[in-house]
TORKOL-4160 file (C-alpha; in steps of 0.2 Angstrom, whole numbers, padded with zeros to 4 digits, m for minus):
434
<pt num="1" X="m0033" Y="m0146" Z="0052"/>
<pt num="2" X="m0016" Y="m0150" Z="0055"/>
<pt num="3" X="0001" Y="m0146" Z="0044"/>
<pt num="4" X="0015" Y="m0155" Z="0050"/>
<pt num="5" X="0024" Y="m0147" Z="0033"/>
<pt num="6" X="0018" Y="m0130" Z="0027"/>
<pt num="7" X="0018" Y="m0135" Z="0008"/>
<pt num="8" X="0007" Y="m0149" Z="0012"/>
<pt num="9" X="m0012" Y="m0145" Z="0007"/>
<pt num="10" X="m0027" Y="m0148" Z="0016"/>
<pt num="11" X="m0041" Y="m0159" Z="0011"/>
<pt num="12" X="m0057" Y="m0153" Z="0004"/>
<pt num="13" X="m0069" Y="m0144" Z="0014"/>
<pt num="14" X="m0085" Y="m0154" Z="0021"/>
<pt num="15" X="m0100" Y="m0146" Z="0014"/>
<pt num="16" X="m0109" Y="m0148" Z="0031"/>
<pt num="17" X="m0107" Y="m0131" Z="0041"/>
<pt num="18" X="m0105" Y="m0143" Z="0056"/>
<pt num="19" X="m0091" Y="m0152" Z="0049"/>
<pt num="20" X="m0085" Y="m0141" Z="0035"/>
<pt num="21" X="m0070" Y="m0127" Z="0036"/>
<pt num="22" X="m0057" Y="m0137" Z="0049"/>
<pt num="23" X="m0047" Y="m0135" Z="0035"/>
<pt num="24" X="m0041" Y="m0117" Z="0034"/>
<pt num="25" X="m0024" Y="m0105" Z="0032"/>
<pt num="26" X="m0008" Y="m0111" Z="0032"/>
<pt num="27" X="0002" Y="m0099" Z="0032"/>
<pt num="28" X="0020" Y="0022" Z="m0039"/>
<pt num="29" X="0011" Y="0025" Z="m0054"/>
<pt num="30" X="0006" Y="0015" Z="m0067"/>
<pt num="31" X="0019" Y="0008" Z="m0080"/>
<pt num="32" X="0006" Y="0013" Z="m0094"/>
<pt num="33" X="0013" Y="0030" Z="m0099"/>
<pt num="34" X="m0001" Y="0042" Z="m0108"/>
<pt num="35" X="0004" Y="0039" Z="m0124"/>
<pt num="36" X="m0002" Y="0022" Z="m0122"/>
<pt num="37" X="m0016" Y="0015" Z="m0131"/>
<pt num="38" X="m0021" Y="0002" Z="m0119"/>
<pt num="39" X="m0017" Y="0015" Z="m0104"/>
<pt num="40" X="m0029" Y="0028" Z="m0114"/>
<pt num="41" X="m0043" Y="0014" Z="m0120"/>
<pt num="42" X="m0042" Y="0005" Z="m0103"/>
<pt num="43" X="m0044" Y="0024" Z="m0094"/>
<pt num="44" X="m0058" Y="0027" Z="m0105"/>
<pt num="45" X="m0068" Y="0009" Z="m0102"/>
<pt num="46" X="m0065" Y="0012" Z="m0085"/>
<pt num="47" X="m0071" Y="0029" Z="m0084"/>
<pt num="48" X="m0087" Y="0024" Z="m0094"/>
<pt num="49" X="m0092" Y="0011" Z="m0084"/>
<pt num="50" X="m0088" Y="0021" Z="m0066"/>
<pt num="51" X="m0097" Y="0034" Z="m0074"/>
<pt num="52" X="m0113" Y="0025" Z="m0078"/>
<pt num="53" X="m0112" Y="0018" Z="m0060"/>
<pt num="54" X="m0111" Y="0035" Z="m0054"/>
<pt num="55" X="m0126" Y="0042" Z="m0065"/>
<pt num="56" X="m0138" Y="0029" Z="m0058"/>
<pt num="57" X="m0134" Y="0033" Z="m0039"/>
<pt num="58" X="m0136" Y="0049" Z="m0041"/>
<pt num="59" X="m0155" Y="0044" Z="m0052"/>
<pt num="60" X="m0160" Y="0035" Z="m0039"/>
<pt num="61" X="m0173" Y="0044" Z="m0027"/>
<pt num="62" X="m0162" Y="0044" Z="m0010"/>
<pt num="63" X="m0173" Y="0050" Z="0008"/>
<pt num="64" X="m0165" Y="0066" Z="0014"/>
<pt num="65" X="m0157" Y="0056" Z="0029"/>
<pt num="66" X="m0146" Y="0047" Z="0020"/>
<pt num="67" X="m0128" Y="0051" Z="0020"/>
<pt num="68" X="m0120" Y="0056" Z="0002"/>
<pt num="69" X="m0107" Y="0042" Z="0005"/>
<pt num="70" X="m0122" Y="0029" Z="0005"/>
<pt num="71" X="m0129" Y="0035" Z="m0010"/>
<pt num="72" X="m0114" Y="0037" Z="m0018"/>
<pt num="73" X="m0108" Y="0019" Z="m0014"/>
<pt num="74" X="m0122" Y="0008" Z="m0011"/>
<pt num="75" X="m0126" Y="0005" Z="m0028"/>
<pt num="76" X="m0110" Y="0000" Z="m0033"/>
<pt num="77" X="m0108" Y="m0012" Z="m0017"/>
<pt num="78" X="m0126" Y="m0021" Z="m0021"/>
<pt num="79" X="m0121" Y="m0024" Z="m0039"/>
<pt num="80" X="m0104" Y="m0031" Z="m0035"/>
<pt num="81" X="m0112" Y="m0043" Z="m0023"/>
<pt num="82" X="m0124" Y="m0049" Z="m0036"/>
<pt num="83" X="m0111" Y="m0050" Z="m0049"/>
<pt num="84" X="m0101" Y="m0062" Z="m0037"/>
<pt num="85" X="m0115" Y="m0071" Z="m0032"/>
<pt num="86" X="m0120" Y="m0074" Z="m0052"/>
<pt num="87" X="m0102" Y="m0078" Z="m0054"/>
<pt num="88" X="m0101" Y="m0091" Z="m0043"/>
<pt num="89" X="m0119" Y="m0101" Z="m0047"/>
<pt num="90" X="m0116" Y="m0100" Z="m0064"/>
<pt num="91" X="m0097" Y="m0107" Z="m0065"/>
<pt num="92" X="m0103" Y="m0120" Z="m0053"/>
<pt num="93" X="m0114" Y="m0126" Z="m0066"/>
<pt num="94" X="m0103" Y="m0125" Z="m0080"/>
<pt num="95" X="m0088" Y="m0134" Z="m0071"/>
<pt num="96" X="m0097" Y="m0148" Z="m0064"/>
<pt num="97" X="m0097" Y="m0164" Z="m0070"/>
<pt num="98" X="m0111" Y="m0169" Z="m0060"/>
<pt num="99" X="m0129" Y="m0170" Z="m0067"/>
<pt num="100" X="m0139" Y="m0154" Z="m0064"/>
<pt num="101" X="m0148" Y="m0161" Z="m0047"/>
<pt num="102" X="m0129" Y="m0163" Z="m0039"/>
<pt num="103" X="m0123" Y="m0146" Z="m0044"/>
<pt num="104" X="m0119" Y="m0137" Z="m0026"/>
<pt num="105" X="m0132" Y="m0124" Z="m0022"/>
<pt num="106" X="m0127" Y="m0107" Z="m0017"/>
<pt num="107" X="m0124" Y="m0109" Z="0000"/>
<pt num="108" X="m0113" Y="m0126" Z="m0002"/>
<pt num="109" X="m0103" Y="m0115" Z="m0013"/>
<pt num="110" X="m0099" Y="m0103" Z="0002"/>
<pt num="111" X="m0097" Y="m0115" Z="0015"/>
<pt num="112" X="m0080" Y="m0115" Z="0013"/>
<pt num="113" X="m0062" Y="m0115" Z="0024"/>
<pt num="114" X="m0063" Y="m0105" Z="0038"/>
<pt num="115" X="m0084" Y="m0102" Z="0035"/>
<pt num="116" X="m0086" Y="m0118" Z="0044"/>
<pt num="117" X="m0074" Y="m0113" Z="0059"/>
<pt num="118" X="m0083" Y="m0096" Z="0061"/>
<pt num="119" X="m0101" Y="m0106" Z="0059"/>
<pt num="120" X="m0095" Y="m0119" Z="0073"/>
<pt num="121" X="m0089" Y="m0104" Z="0085"/>
<pt num="122" X="m0107" Y="m0094" Z="0083"/>
<pt num="123" X="m0115" Y="m0110" Z="0085"/>
<pt num="124" X="m0107" Y="m0120" Z="0098"/>
<pt num="125" X="m0095" Y="m0107" Z="0107"/>
<pt num="126" X="m0076" Y="m0111" Z="0108"/>
<pt num="127" X="m0071" Y="m0127" Z="0116"/>
<pt num="128" X="m0087" Y="m0134" Z="0113"/>
<pt num="129" X="m0087" Y="m0153" Z="0113"/>
<pt num="130" X="m0095" Y="m0154" Z="0096"/>
<pt num="131" X="m0080" Y="m0149" Z="0086"/>
<pt num="132" X="m0061" Y="m0153" Z="0089"/>
<pt num="133" X="m0053" Y="m0137" Z="0080"/>
<pt num="134" X="m0042" Y="m0126" Z="0089"/>
<pt num="135" X="m0052" Y="m0111" Z="0085"/>
<pt num="136" X="m0044" Y="m0100" Z="0100"/>
<pt num="137" X="m0036" Y="m0092" Z="0084"/>
<pt num="138" X="m0051" Y="m0083" Z="0079"/>
<pt num="139" X="m0056" Y="m0069" Z="0088"/>
<pt num="140" X="m0075" Y="m0065" Z="0094"/>
<pt num="141" X="m0081" Y="m0052" Z="0083"/>
<pt num="142" X="m0086" Y="m0061" Z="0067"/>
<pt num="143" X="m0095" Y="m0076" Z="0077"/>
<pt num="144" X="m0104" Y="m0066" Z="0088"/>
<pt num="145" X="m0110" Y="m0054" Z="0072"/>
<pt num="146" X="m0116" Y="m0072" Z="0065"/>
<pt num="147" X="m0125" Y="m0077" Z="0079"/>
<pt num="148" X="m0135" Y="m0062" Z="0081"/>
<pt num="149" X="m0138" Y="m0062" Z="0062"/>
<pt num="150" X="m0146" Y="m0080" Z="0064"/>
<pt num="151" X="m0159" Y="m0074" Z="0076"/>
<pt num="152" X="m0166" Y="m0069" Z="0059"/>
<pt num="153" X="m0158" Y="m0075" Z="0046"/>
<pt num="154" X="m0160" Y="m0095" Z="0053"/>
<pt num="155" X="m0146" Y="m0101" Z="0042"/>
<pt num="156" X="m0128" Y="m0101" Z="0049"/>
<pt num="157" X="m0119" Y="m0098" Z="0031"/>
<pt num="158" X="m0131" Y="m0084" Z="0024"/>
<pt num="159" X="m0130" Y="m0075" Z="0040"/>
<pt num="160" X="m0112" Y="m0075" Z="0037"/>
<pt num="161" X="m0114" Y="m0069" Z="0020"/>
<pt num="162" X="m0126" Y="m0057" Z="0027"/>
<pt num="163" X="m0115" Y="m0050" Z="0040"/>
<pt num="164" X="m0101" Y="m0048" Z="0028"/>
<pt num="165" X="m0114" Y="m0039" Z="0015"/>
<pt num="166" X="m0118" Y="m0026" Z="0028"/>
<pt num="167" X="m0100" Y="m0023" Z="0035"/>
<pt num="168" X="m0096" Y="m0020" Z="0018"/>
<pt num="169" X="m0107" Y="m0009" Z="0013"/>
<pt num="170" X="m0103" Y="0001" Z="0028"/>
<pt num="171" X="m0085" Y="m0002" Z="0025"/>
<pt num="172" X="m0086" Y="0005" Z="0007"/>
<pt num="173" X="m0097" Y="0019" Z="0012"/>
<pt num="174" X="m0082" Y="0025" Z="0026"/>
<pt num="175" X="m0069" Y="0025" Z="0012"/>
<pt num="176" X="m0078" Y="0035" Z="0001"/>
<pt num="177" X="m0081" Y="0048" Z="0014"/>
<pt num="178" X="m0062" Y="0046" Z="0017"/>
<pt num="179" X="m0056" Y="0047" Z="m0001"/>
<pt num="180" X="m0066" Y="0061" Z="m0004"/>
<pt num="181" X="m0057" Y="0070" Z="0010"/>
<pt num="182" X="m0042" Y="0068" Z="0000"/>
<pt num="183" X="m0047" Y="0069" Z="m0019"/>
<pt num="184" X="m0065" Y="0077" Z="m0019"/>
<pt num="185" X="m0081" Y="0067" Z="m0021"/>
<pt num="186" X="m0081" Y="0068" Z="m0039"/>
<pt num="187" X="m0067" Y="0057" Z="m0037"/>
<pt num="188" X="m0068" Y="0046" Z="m0021"/>
<pt num="189" X="m0077" Y="0032" Z="m0030"/>
<pt num="190" X="m0061" Y="0025" Z="m0036"/>
<pt num="191" X="m0053" Y="0019" Z="m0019"/>
<pt num="192" X="m0070" Y="0010" Z="m0017"/>
<pt num="193" X="m0070" Y="0001" Z="m0035"/>
<pt num="194" X="m0052" Y="m0003" Z="m0032"/>
<pt num="195" X="m0058" Y="m0012" Z="m0014"/>
<pt num="196" X="m0071" Y="m0020" Z="m0023"/>
<pt num="197" X="m0059" Y="m0027" Z="m0037"/>
<pt num="198" X="m0046" Y="m0031" Z="m0024"/>
<pt num="199" X="m0039" Y="m0050" Z="m0031"/>
<pt num="200" X="m0043" Y="m0056" Z="m0014"/>
<pt num="201" X="m0058" Y="m0047" Z="m0012"/>
<pt num="202" X="m0068" Y="m0064" Z="m0013"/>
<pt num="203" X="m0065" Y="m0064" Z="0007"/>
<pt num="204" X="m0076" Y="m0048" Z="0007"/>
<pt num="205" X="m0091" Y="m0059" Z="0002"/>
<pt num="206" X="m0088" Y="m0076" Z="0011"/>
<pt num="207" X="m0093" Y="m0076" Z="0027"/>
<pt num="208" X="m0075" Y="m0072" Z="0035"/>
<pt num="209" X="m0071" Y="m0059" Z="0045"/>
<pt num="210" X="m0062" Y="m0047" Z="0034"/>
<pt num="211" X="m0077" Y="m0037" Z="0029"/>
<pt num="212" X="m0083" Y="m0033" Z="0048"/>
<pt num="213" X="m0065" Y="m0030" Z="0054"/>
<pt num="214" X="m0063" Y="m0016" Z="0038"/>
<pt num="215" X="m0080" Y="m0009" Z="0042"/>
<pt num="216" X="m0076" Y="m0007" Z="0061"/>
<pt num="217" X="m0058" Y="0000" Z="0055"/>
<pt num="218" X="m0064" Y="0013" Z="0041"/>
<pt num="219" X="m0077" Y="0019" Z="0054"/>
<pt num="220" X="m0065" Y="0022" Z="0067"/>
<pt num="221" X="m0053" Y="0030" Z="0055"/>
<pt num="222" X="m0066" Y="0040" Z="0048"/>
<pt num="223" X="m0071" Y="0048" Z="0066"/>
<pt num="224" X="m0053" Y="0050" Z="0071"/>
<pt num="225" X="m0052" Y="0063" Z="0057"/>
<pt num="226" X="m0066" Y="0070" Z="0063"/>
<pt num="227" X="m0059" Y="0073" Z="0081"/>
<pt num="228" X="m0072" Y="0062" Z="0087"/>
<pt num="229" X="m0060" Y="0050" Z="0099"/>
<pt num="230" X="m0072" Y="0041" Z="0109"/>
<pt num="231" X="m0080" Y="0035" Z="0095"/>
<pt num="232" X="m0066" Y="0032" Z="0085"/>
<pt num="233" X="m0058" Y="0021" Z="0103"/>
<pt num="234" X="m0075" Y="0011" Z="0102"/>
<pt num="235" X="m0075" Y="0006" Z="0085"/>
<pt num="236" X="m0056" Y="0003" Z="0084"/>
<pt num="237" X="m0061" Y="m0010" Z="0101"/>
<pt num="238" X="m0073" Y="m0017" Z="0088"/>
<pt num="239" X="m0061" Y="m0020" Z="0076"/>
<pt num="240" X="m0049" Y="m0028" Z="0090"/>
<pt num="241" X="m0063" Y="m0039" Z="0094"/>
<pt num="242" X="m0064" Y="m0046" Z="0077"/>
<pt num="243" X="m0046" Y="m0049" Z="0070"/>
<pt num="244" X="m0030" Y="m0048" Z="0077"/>
<pt num="245" X="m0023" Y="m0036" Z="0065"/>
<pt num="246" X="m0034" Y="m0024" Z="0077"/>
<pt num="247" X="m0020" Y="m0021" Z="0089"/>
<pt num="248" X="m0008" Y="m0012" Z="0074"/>
<pt num="249" X="m0024" Y="m0001" Z="0070"/>
<pt num="250" X="m0024" Y="0003" Z="0088"/>
<pt num="251" X="m0006" Y="0007" Z="0088"/>
<pt num="252" X="m0009" Y="0019" Z="0071"/>
<pt num="253" X="m0026" Y="0027" Z="0079"/>
<pt num="254" X="m0014" Y="0031" Z="0094"/>
<pt num="255" X="m0001" Y="0041" Z="0081"/>
<pt num="256" X="m0014" Y="0049" Z="0071"/>
<pt num="257" X="m0021" Y="0055" Z="0090"/>
<pt num="258" X="m0002" Y="0063" Z="0091"/>
<pt num="259" X="m0004" Y="0071" Z="0072"/>
<pt num="260" X="m0023" Y="0078" Z="0074"/>
<pt num="261" X="m0021" Y="0085" Z="0089"/>
<pt num="262" X="m0004" Y="0093" Z="0084"/>
<pt num="263" X="m0010" Y="0100" Z="0068"/>
<pt num="264" X="m0026" Y="0109" Z="0080"/>
<pt num="265" X="m0015" Y="0115" Z="0091"/>
<pt num="266" X="m0021" Y="0106" Z="0107"/>
<pt num="267" X="m0015" Y="0096" Z="0121"/>
<pt num="268" X="m0009" Y="0079" Z="0119"/>
<pt num="269" X="m0014" Y="0077" Z="0138"/>
<pt num="270" X="m0034" Y="0076" Z="0138"/>
<pt num="271" X="m0048" Y="0065" Z="0143"/>
<pt num="272" X="m0049" Y="0061" Z="0123"/>
<pt num="273" X="m0034" Y="0051" Z="0126"/>
<pt num="274" X="m0041" Y="0038" Z="0136"/>
<pt num="275" X="m0050" Y="0033" Z="0121"/>
<pt num="276" X="m0036" Y="0025" Z="0114"/>
<pt num="277" X="m0036" Y="0012" Z="0128"/>
<pt num="278" X="m0053" Y="0006" Z="0122"/>
<pt num="279" X="m0046" Y="m0007" Z="0110"/>
<pt num="280" X="m0036" Y="m0017" Z="0123"/>
<pt num="281" X="m0053" Y="m0023" Z="0132"/>
<pt num="282" X="m0058" Y="m0034" Z="0121"/>
<pt num="283" X="m0042" Y="m0044" Z="0117"/>
<pt num="284" X="m0039" Y="m0044" Z="0137"/>
<pt num="285" X="m0056" Y="m0049" Z="0138"/>
<pt num="286" X="m0055" Y="m0063" Z="0125"/>
<pt num="287" X="m0037" Y="m0068" Z="0133"/>
<pt num="288" X="m0046" Y="m0069" Z="0150"/>
<pt num="289" X="m0061" Y="m0079" Z="0143"/>
<pt num="290" X="m0049" Y="m0092" Z="0136"/>
<pt num="291" X="m0041" Y="m0092" Z="0152"/>
<pt num="292" X="m0056" Y="m0096" Z="0160"/>
<pt num="293" X="m0060" Y="m0111" Z="0148"/>
<pt num="294" X="m0042" Y="m0118" Z="0148"/>
<pt num="295" X="m0034" Y="m0112" Z="0163"/>
<pt num="296" X="m0020" Y="m0104" Z="0152"/>
<pt num="297" X="m0015" Y="m0087" Z="0147"/>
<pt num="298" X="m0008" Y="m0095" Z="0130"/>
<pt num="299" X="m0023" Y="m0101" Z="0123"/>
<pt num="300" X="m0021" Y="m0090" Z="0107"/>
<pt num="301" X="m0003" Y="m0095" Z="0104"/>
<pt num="302" X="m0004" Y="m0112" Z="0108"/>
<pt num="303" X="m0019" Y="m0116" Z="0098"/>
<pt num="304" X="m0009" Y="m0107" Z="0082"/>
<pt num="305" X="0006" Y="m0119" Z="0086"/>
<pt num="306" X="m0005" Y="m0134" Z="0088"/>
<pt num="307" X="m0017" Y="m0132" Z="0075"/>
<pt num="308" X="m0006" Y="m0123" Z="0062"/>
<pt num="309" X="0012" Y="m0127" Z="0067"/>
<pt num="310" X="0014" Y="m0109" Z="0068"/>
<pt num="311" X="0022" Y="m0099" Z="0081"/>
<pt num="312" X="0031" Y="m0082" Z="0083"/>
<pt num="313" X="0047" Y="m0079" Z="0073"/>
<pt num="314" X="0059" Y="m0068" Z="0066"/>
<pt num="315" X="0052" Y="m0061" Z="0050"/>
<pt num="316" X="0068" Y="m0066" Z="0040"/>
<pt num="317" X="0067" Y="m0085" Z="0047"/>
<pt num="318" X="0048" Y="m0084" Z="0040"/>
<pt num="319" X="0053" Y="m0076" Z="0023"/>
<pt num="320" X="0066" Y="m0090" Z="0021"/>
<pt num="321" X="0054" Y="m0105" Z="0025"/>
<pt num="322" X="0040" Y="m0098" Z="0014"/>
<pt num="323" X="0052" Y="m0094" Z="0000"/>
<pt num="324" X="0057" Y="m0113" Z="0001"/>
<pt num="325" X="0040" Y="m0119" Z="0002"/>
<pt num="326" X="0034" Y="m0106" Z="m0014"/>
<pt num="327" X="0049" Y="m0112" Z="m0024"/>
<pt num="328" X="0060" Y="m0127" Z="m0022"/>
<pt num="329" X="0044" Y="m0138" Z="m0014"/>
<pt num="330" X="0033" Y="m0152" Z="m0025"/>
<pt num="331" X="0017" Y="m0147" Z="m0025"/>
<pt num="332" X="0003" Y="m0141" Z="m0034"/>
<pt num="333" X="0001" Y="m0126" Z="m0045"/>
<pt num="334" X="m0010" Y="m0117" Z="m0034"/>
<pt num="335" X="m0001" Y="m0120" Z="m0018"/>
<pt num="336" X="0015" Y="m0114" Z="m0026"/>
<pt num="337" X="0006" Y="m0096" Z="m0029"/>
<pt num="338" X="m0002" Y="m0097" Z="m0013"/>
<pt num="339" X="0015" Y="m0096" Z="m0003"/>
<pt num="340" X="0021" Y="m0085" Z="m0017"/>
<pt num="341" X="0007" Y="m0072" Z="m0014"/>
<pt num="342" X="0010" Y="m0071" Z="0005"/>
<pt num="343" X="0028" Y="m0068" Z="0002"/>
<pt num="344" X="0020" Y="m0053" Z="m0011"/>
<pt num="345" X="0007" Y="m0048" Z="0003"/>
<pt num="346" X="0025" Y="m0044" Z="0015"/>
<pt num="347" X="0033" Y="m0036" Z="0001"/>
<pt num="348" X="0017" Y="m0024" Z="m0003"/>
<pt num="349" X="0017" Y="m0021" Z="0017"/>
<pt num="350" X="0033" Y="m0016" Z="0016"/>
<pt num="351" X="0033" Y="m0004" Z="0001"/>
<pt num="352" X="0017" Y="0004" Z="0006"/>
<pt num="353" X="0024" Y="0008" Z="0022"/>
<pt num="354" X="0037" Y="0019" Z="0014"/>
<pt num="355" X="0025" Y="0026" Z="0002"/>
<pt num="356" X="0014" Y="0031" Z="0017"/>
<pt num="357" X="0029" Y="0038" Z="0027"/>
<pt num="358" X="0037" Y="0047" Z="0010"/>
<pt num="359" X="0020" Y="0056" Z="0012"/>
<pt num="360" X="0018" Y="0059" Z="0029"/>
<pt num="361" X="0003" Y="0050" Z="0034"/>
<pt num="362" X="0011" Y="0045" Z="0049"/>
<pt num="363" X="m0004" Y="0037" Z="0057"/>
<pt num="364" X="m0008" Y="0025" Z="0041"/>
<pt num="365" X="0010" Y="0020" Z="0042"/>
<pt num="366" X="0012" Y="0015" Z="0058"/>
<pt num="367" X="m0004" Y="0004" Z="0054"/>
<pt num="368" X="0001" Y="m0003" Z="0039"/>
<pt num="369" X="0019" Y="m0005" Z="0047"/>
<pt num="370" X="0013" Y="m0013" Z="0063"/>
<pt num="371" X="0003" Y="m0026" Z="0054"/>
<pt num="372" X="0016" Y="m0031" Z="0040"/>
<pt num="373" X="0028" Y="m0033" Z="0056"/>
<pt num="374" X="0014" Y="m0044" Z="0065"/>
<pt num="375" X="0011" Y="m0054" Z="0048"/>
<pt num="376" X="0029" Y="m0056" Z="0045"/>
<pt num="377" X="0033" Y="m0064" Z="0063"/>
<pt num="378" X="0030" Y="m0079" Z="0061"/>
<pt num="379" X="0041" Y="m0095" Z="0056"/>
<pt num="380" X="0032" Y="m0095" Z="0041"/>
<pt num="381" X="0019" Y="m0083" Z="0032"/>
<pt num="382" X="0001" Y="m0086" Z="0032"/>
<pt num="383" X="m0015" Y="m0075" Z="0028"/>
<pt num="384" X="m0006" Y="m0060" Z="0026"/>
<pt num="385" X="m0014" Y="m0057" Z="0008"/>
<pt num="386" X="m0030" Y="m0053" Z="0020"/>
<pt num="387" X="m0021" Y="m0042" Z="0030"/>
<pt num="388" X="m0016" Y="m0031" Z="0015"/>
<pt num="389" X="m0037" Y="m0034" Z="0009"/>
<pt num="390" X="m0041" Y="m0025" Z="0026"/>
<pt num="391" X="m0028" Y="m0011" Z="0024"/>
<pt num="392" X="m0039" Y="0005" Z="0020"/>
<pt num="393" X="m0024" Y="0015" Z="0018"/>
<pt num="394" X="m0020" Y="0005" Z="0001"/>
<pt num="395" X="m0037" Y="0011" Z="m0008"/>
<pt num="396" X="m0035" Y="0029" Z="m0001"/>
<pt num="397" X="m0017" Y="0030" Z="m0009"/>
<pt num="398" X="m0023" Y="0022" Z="m0026"/>
<pt num="399" X="m0039" Y="0033" Z="m0026"/>
<pt num="400" X="m0024" Y="0050" Z="m0025"/>
<pt num="401" X="m0014" Y="0039" Z="m0037"/>
<pt num="402" X="m0028" Y="0039" Z="m0051"/>
<pt num="403" X="m0033" Y="0059" Z="m0047"/>
<pt num="404" X="m0013" Y="0063" Z="m0053"/>
<pt num="405" X="m0013" Y="0048" Z="m0066"/>
<pt num="406" X="m0030" Y="0043" Z="m0074"/>
<pt num="407" X="m0024" Y="0029" Z="m0082"/>
<pt num="408" X="m0018" Y="0019" Z="m0067"/>
<pt num="409" X="m0037" Y="0018" Z="m0062"/>
<pt num="410" X="m0040" Y="0007" Z="m0080"/>
<pt num="411" X="m0025" Y="m0001" Z="m0078"/>
<pt num="412" X="m0030" Y="m0008" Z="m0062"/>
<pt num="413" X="m0047" Y="m0013" Z="m0066"/>
<pt num="414" X="m0040" Y="m0022" Z="m0082"/>
<pt num="415" X="m0026" Y="m0032" Z="m0070"/>
<pt num="416" X="m0036" Y="m0035" Z="m0055"/>
<pt num="417" X="m0053" Y="m0039" Z="m0061"/>
<pt num="418" X="m0051" Y="m0055" Z="m0070"/>
<pt num="419" X="m0040" Y="m0061" Z="m0056"/>
<pt num="420" X="m0053" Y="m0056" Z="m0043"/>
<pt num="421" X="m0066" Y="m0065" Z="m0055"/>
<pt num="422" X="m0054" Y="m0082" Z="m0056"/>
<pt num="423" X="m0051" Y="m0083" Z="m0037"/>
<pt num="424" X="m0070" Y="m0080" Z="m0034"/>
<pt num="425" X="m0072" Y="m0097" Z="m0044"/>
<pt num="426" X="m0058" Y="m0106" Z="m0035"/>
<pt num="427" X="m0063" Y="m0102" Z="m0019"/>
<pt num="428" X="m0080" Y="m0108" Z="m0021"/>
<pt num="429" X="m0074" Y="m0124" Z="m0031"/>
<pt num="430" X="m0065" Y="m0128" Z="m0016"/>
<pt num="431" X="m0047" Y="m0123" Z="m0020"/>
<pt num="432" X="m0038" Y="m0116" Z="m0008"/>
<pt num="433" X="m0035" Y="m0097" Z="m0010"/>
<pt num="434" X="m0028" Y="m0090" Z="0006"/>
């Protein structure tokens, strides 16, 4: 799509995977006190529901080789995917004014926006005569994964959904393990639940790159906490080949390396440190590939400028522009709230970075701070909400907060789940979400 003005909304996505998706992205503690009736009620309901899911996981007969993290999270992840699919399909029938035979089917509901772009790259590669979209801004990890799954699934849209399903299951298990290290196995599922119910978690179901990036990022961090640096570097390289957010992840991982080595009383200069250079390789490789296709080393930034009228700028310039579009431009309510969400994402990134710094979680704070700086260093903000979605330290922090203040868990569920459901409906009905 082309955005002469970032307040201009894109047209509806085409239903065919070859043409659809040309439109895409433009730009503490709970307040419920212990004495609050809502806080007590929501907390009891949340604990009851979580306990039932935990009980289901425990009653299942698992092979002995299945890790505890998988046993604890796979039933919850699978149940949530069924719920999201059911929500999208039922609301499509209820909200449609067309005849039942004309209501979009499951694959058409999820063939929206960037799904079509990832599908095009997976199917035809970059700079193909089959399409004119500026796909240089999409790193190759997700298209490659879709292409591989398509060898079995034989449907491009379903292949993207399967990639997100499998990657999301891996991310949930890694997140549980990281949270269990913080608060113990009994309370670790809260972090997984906050991920599943994040307001923009619809992008963990659709064939977007967020679930795949989160799988690589969370497992890389888990490997780092075990001092398995070559594995951490390799997984971080996977993240860097999936989204540009892999660059902040690599910086955060380098800081975590220093923290872990000093904590263990080990020398900083060691062969393990070479693993920190692995995430650079897929980024350089992608740029070299684009150079081979176009003869330009700036193909990524040029595609961003020509396709979406975005370029690198000072964060305050982007804030001013995005604020103006969010509050002073005539547009639909959905678009106004999209821009406001982008502003909120930057604020959330700054706040979370400060919280992590105060907690002396230096590696996580570096990742969040660098990611926030990256998403805000543009002439207007866009896709920042999805940057926060893949910020796994957020869910770890929420898990720690809920362990100290139990009513935070219930408050999060009751406030976030309806918003998440609304965005599932909006996305599958072709409305712009992010």
